[in-house]
C-alpha positions in Angstrom: 11.4 20.6 -3.5 12.4 17.2 -4.8 15.3 14.9 -3.7 15.7 12.8 -6.9 15.9 9.8 -4.6 13.6 7.0 -3.4 12.3 9.5 -0.8 10.0 10.9 -3.5 8.8 7.5 -4.7 5.1 6.5 -4.6 2.9 3.6 -5.5 -0.8 3.5 -6.1 -3.4 0.9 -7.0 -6.7 1.0 -8.9 -9.3 -1.8 -9.1 -10.0 -2.5 -12.7 -13.6 -2.9 -13.8 -12.5 -5.0 -16.8 -9.2 -6.9 -16.5 -6.5 -5.4 -18.5 -8.2 -2.0 -18.9 -6.1 0.5 -16.9 -7.8 2.8 -14.4 -6.6 5.7 -12.3 -5.0 4.7 -9.0 -7.3 5.4 -6.1 -5.4 3.7 -3.2 -1.9 4.9 -2.3 0.1 3.1 0.3 3.4 3.6 2.1 5.7 0.9 0.9 9.2 -0.5 1.6 10.3 -1.7 -1.9 9.0 -2.7 -5.3 10.4 -4.6 -8.3 7.7 -4.2 -10.9 9.2 -4.5 -14.4 8.5 -5.0 -18.1 9.2 -8.6 -19.3 9.6 -8.8 -23.0 10.1 -12.1 -24.9 12.7 -11.6 -27.6 12.8 -13.6 -30.9 16.3 -13.8 -32.4 16.4 -16.2 -35.3 19.7 -18.1 -35.7 19.4 -19.3 -39.3 22.8 -19.8 -40.9 24.0 -17.1 -43.3 27.3 -17.5 -45.1 29.7 -14.9 -44.0 27.8 -13.8 -40.9 28.6 -15.3 -37.4 26.6 -13.0 -35.1 22.9 -12.5 -34.7 21.5 -9.7 -36.8 20.0 -6.6 -35.3 17.3 -6.4 -38.0 16.0 -9.9 -37.0 15.8 -9.3 -33.2 12.2 -8.4 -32.3 9.9 -8.5 -29.2 7.2 -11.0 -29.8 5.4 -11.1 -26.5 5.1 -8.7 -23.5 4.3 -9.2 -19.8 5.0 -7.5 -16.5 5.9 -8.9 -13.1 7.3 -8.0 -9.8 6.9 -7.7 -6.0 5.7 -4.9 -3.8 6.5 -5.0 0.0 4.7 -2.9 2.5 3.8 -2.6 6.2 0.3 -3.7 7.3 -1.6 -0.6 8.2 -4.9 0.1 10.0 -6.4 1.7 6.8 -6.3 0.9 3.1 -5.6 -2.8 3.1 -9.0 -4.1 1.9 -8.4 -3.6 -1.9 -5.1 -5.6 -1.7 -6.5 -8.4 0.5 -9.4 -8.7 -2.0 -7.0 -9.3 -4.8 -4.9 -11.7 -2.7 -7.7 -14.0 -1.9 -10.1 -13.4 -4.9 -12.9 -12.3 -2.5 -16.0 -10.8 -4.0 -16.9 -7.1 -3.8 -17.1 -6.5 -0.1 -19.6 -4.1 1.4 -18.4 -3.0 4.8 -20.7 -3.8 7.8 -21.1 -1.5 10.7 -19.8 -3.1 13.9 -20.5 -0.2 16.3 -20.1 3.6 16.3 -17.6 4.3 13.5 -16.1 0.8 13.3 -16.8 -1.2 10.1 -15.7 -4.7 9.3 -14.7 -6.4 6.0 -14.7 -10.2 5.6 -12.4 -11.6 2.9 -12.4 -15.3 1.9 -11.1 -17.1 -1.2 -13.2 -16.6 -4.3 -13.0 -16.4 -8.1 -10.0 -14.6 -9.6 -11.6 -14.4 -13.1 -12.1 -10.7 -14.0 -10.1 -9.5 -11.0 -7.2 -7.2 -11.8 -5.3 -4.1 -10.5 -3.7 -1.2 -12.2 -0.4 -0.6 -10.4 1.4 2.8 -10.9 4.9 3.3 -9.6 6.4 6.8 -9.4 10.2 6.5 -9.7 12.4 9.6 -9.1 15.0 10.3 -11.7 18.2 11.6 -10.0 19.5 13.8 -12.9 16.2 15.8 -13.1 14.4 15.2 -9.9 11.3 14.3 -11.9 9.2 11.4 -10.6 8.6 9.2 -13.7 5.4 7.2 -13.9 5.4 3.5 -14.7 1.9 2.1 -15.1 1.2 -1.6 -15.1 -2.2 -2.9 -16.2 -3.9 -6.2 -15.7 -2.0 -7.1 -12.6 -3.0 -10.2 -10.6 -1.6 -11.3 -7.3 -0.2 -14.8 -7.9 1.6 -15.1 -4.6 1.6 -13.3 -1.3 3.3 -13.5 2.1 2.4 -12.0 5.4 5.2 -12.0 8.0 5.6 -10.8 11.5 8.9 -10.8 13.4 9.6 -10.2 17.1 10.0 -6.5 17.8 9.0 -5.5 14.3 6.0 -4.3 12.2 4.0 -6.8 10.1 5.0 -7.0 6.4 3.0 -7.9 3.4 4.7 -8.9 0.1 2.6 -9.2 -3.0 3.9 -10.9 -6.2 2.2 -9.7 -9.4 1.8 -10.9 -12.9 0.4 -8.4 -15.4 -0.3 -7.6 -19.0 1.5 -4.5 -20.0 3.6 -1.5 -19.0 3.1 2.2 -20.0 5.3 5.2 -19.4 3.0 7.5 -21.2 0.2 7.6 -18.5 0.4 10.7 -16.4 1.5 10.3 -12.8 -1.5 10.5 -10.4 -0.9 12.7 -7.4 -0.5 10.5 -4.3 -3.2 10.9 -1.6 -2.9 8.9 1.6 -5.7 8.0 4.0 -5.6 10.3 7.0 -5.3 8.7 10.4 -3.7 5.4 9.2 -1.1 3.8 11.5 1.0 0.6 11.4 0.4 -2.5 13.5 3.3 -3.9 15.5 4.4 -7.1 17.1 3.1 -6.2 20.6 -0.5 -6.1 19.2 -0.3 -9.7 18.0 -2.1 -12.7 19.5 -1.7 -16.2 18.2 -4.1 -19.0 19.0 -4.2 -22.7 18.1 -7.1 -25.2 18.4 -10.7 -24.5 19.2 -13.9 -25.0 17.1 -14.4 -23.1 13.9 -17.9 -22.1 12.8 -19.2 -19.9 10.0 -22.4 -17.9 10.2 -23.6 -15.0 8.2 -20.5 -15.1 6.1 -18.0 -14.8 9.0 -15.9 -17.5 10.5 -15.1 -17.5 14.2 -13.1 -19.8 16.5 -14.4 -20.7 19.9 -12.1 -22.0 22.7 -8.9 -21.4 20.8 -5.8 -21.4 23.2 -3.3 -18.6 23.2 0.1 -20.1 22.2 2.5 -20.1 25.2 5.6 -21.0 23.2 8.0 -18.2 22.4 7.3 -17.4 18.7 10.0 -15.3 17.1 8.4 -15.1 13.7 5.2 -16.2 11.9 4.6 -16.2 8.2 1.4 -16.9 6.3 1.6 -17.3 2.5 -0.8 -17.9 -0.4 0.0 -19.2 -3.9 -2.5 -19.2 -6.7 -1.2 -21.1 -9.8 -2.3 -19.4 -13.0 -1.9 -19.9 -16.7 0.2 -16.7 -17.3 1.2 -17.6 -20.9 -2.2 -17.2 -22.7 -1.0 -15.4 -25.8 -2.0 -17.1 -29.0 -2.3 -16.0 -32.6 -4.0 -12.7 -33.2 -3.3 -11.1 -29.8 -0.5 -8.9 -31.1 1.8 -10.3 -28.4 -0.4 -9.4 -25.5 -1.4 -12.0 -23.1 -5.1 -12.8 -22.4 -6.3 -12.8 -18.8 -4.4 -15.4 -16.6 -6.8 -18.1 -15.3 -6.4 -20.4 -12.4 -4.9 -23.7 -13.5 -3.7 -25.5 -10.4 -4.5 -26.2 -6.7 -4.0 -23.0 -4.6 -2.2 -23.4 -1.4 -2.1 -21.7 2.0 1.1 -22.3 3.9 3.0 -20.9 6.9 5.8 -21.1 9.3 6.4 -20.6 13.0 10.0 -19.9 14.0 9.9 -20.7 17.7 11.6 -22.1 20.7 11.3 -25.8 21.2 8.1 -26.9 22.9 7.3 -30.6 22.8 3.8 -30.5 24.2 2.4 -27.5 22.4 3.9 -27.9 18.9 5.9 -31.1 18.5 3.3 -33.5 19.8 0.7 -31.8 17.6 3.1 -32.4 14.7 3.7 -36.1 15.4 0.0 -36.7 16.0 -0.7 -35.5 12.4 -4.0 -34.1 13.6 -5.6 -31.0 12.3 -6.1 -27.8 14.3 -7.3 -24.3 13.8 -5.1 -21.2 13.7 -6.0 -17.6 14.5 -3.7 -14.6 14.3 -5.1 -11.2 15.4 -3.5 -7.8 15.2 -5.5 -5.6 17.5 -5.0 -1.9 17.3 -6.4 1.2 19.0 -10.0 1.5 20.1 -12.8 2.7 17.7 -15.5 3.4 20.2 -16.4 0.0 21.7 -14.5 -1.9 19.0 -10.8 -1.9 17.9 -8.9 -1.7 14.7 -8.3 -5.3 13.7 -6.4 -7.3 11.1 -7.0 -11.0 11.5 -6.3 -14.3 9.8 -8.3 -17.4 10.6 -7.3 -20.8 9.1 -9.8 -23.3 10.4 -7.9 -26.4 9.5 -4.1 -26.7 9.4 -1.6 -29.5 9.8 1.9 -29.1 11.0 4.1 -30.6 8.2 7.6 -30.2 9.7 8.7 -29.4 13.2 12.4 -30.3 13.8 14.1 -29.0 17.0 17.8 -28.9 16.6 20.7 -28.3 19.0 23.3 -26.0 17.5 25.2 -25.0 20.6 24.6 -23.6 24.0 21.8 -21.3 23.0 18.1 -21.9 23.4 17.0 -24.9 21.2 14.9 -23.5 18.2 12.2 -25.3 16.3 11.0 -24.3 12.8 7.5 -25.5 12.3 5.9 -25.4 8.8 2.2 -25.8 8.4 -0.4 -26.0 5.6 -4.0 -24.9 5.4 -6.6 -27.4 4.2 -10.3 -27.4 3.4 -12.5 -28.9 6.2 -15.3 -28.9 3.6 -17.4 -26.5 5.8 -15.6 -23.3 6.4 -13.5 -21.1 4.1 -9.9 -22.3 3.9 -8.7 -18.9 5.1 -10.4 -15.7 6.2 -9.0 -12.2 6.6 -11.1 -9.9 8.7 -10.4 -6.2 8.8 -12.1 -3.8 11.3 -11.4 -0.1 10.7 -13.1 3.3 10.2 -13.5 2.7 6.4 -17.1 2.5 5.4 -16.8 2.4 1.6 -17.3 -0.7 -0.5 -14.0 -2.5 -1.3 
């Protein structure tokens, strides 16, 4: 029985072996929204023709094609590894046994060359109830944002740039990972400071201090500048693989109550510090489900407390991640029951 509405929508991802060569989706996730779309470039010559004032239908053609869009989803305990790999450009990750049935994945920034996803969206058609497939190949994550608000679930927004859209590829039946659940605000711990160290490919922070300030929201974002207009003569209007062509950035924001000692003094001192955000889930034997970000070196770039009335004085604090020339600029660690290579 179909509804013909968004209730029957689905989205799936497949890791491409060769960028731009579509594959069957293997990872399906629950999602909140998507805006994937075909982006054609139209050529419409405007040469003067006596007696004609309007552009001619016969001269309007599509010269180049591209796809782009966002996908927003909750951060779940299972199935996030493929997406994090494409966010950071991490290498093929072999999960490591922690204990019992708990396995960890470590993702750090790497090379985006050759990395691509096939994204397939199933969109229900109201008039027929049919779920129509839209398949997008050669998709790279050019921007991402993790956000966590007070009394909410963590959200991950991925911004894609891709090569082409197809509506002829059959819809793959959605299959979801059994036992997956969603993290929530009560499972979050935020620490600042401490000493970062990297050993055996994993970064840890010792002596980090749990933030005492009331934090209403935290966001962590990544931007990877890429040359997304590599078309050229002889490519039949299809773009070649986008390549990095600028300085990537890790940024974030803390929406908090005003705290001079913990945040504002750190801002005015212009000194670096480490940041660790952990989402700790249910137990897996002697371990726990975990989704963790570590940024070994950040600087607070703005931190302006403002009085807007009788309410509690807020302070919005923006930060940026930097290379300390020793540790990865950012690390995402996942602990789950997934034992397969990502």
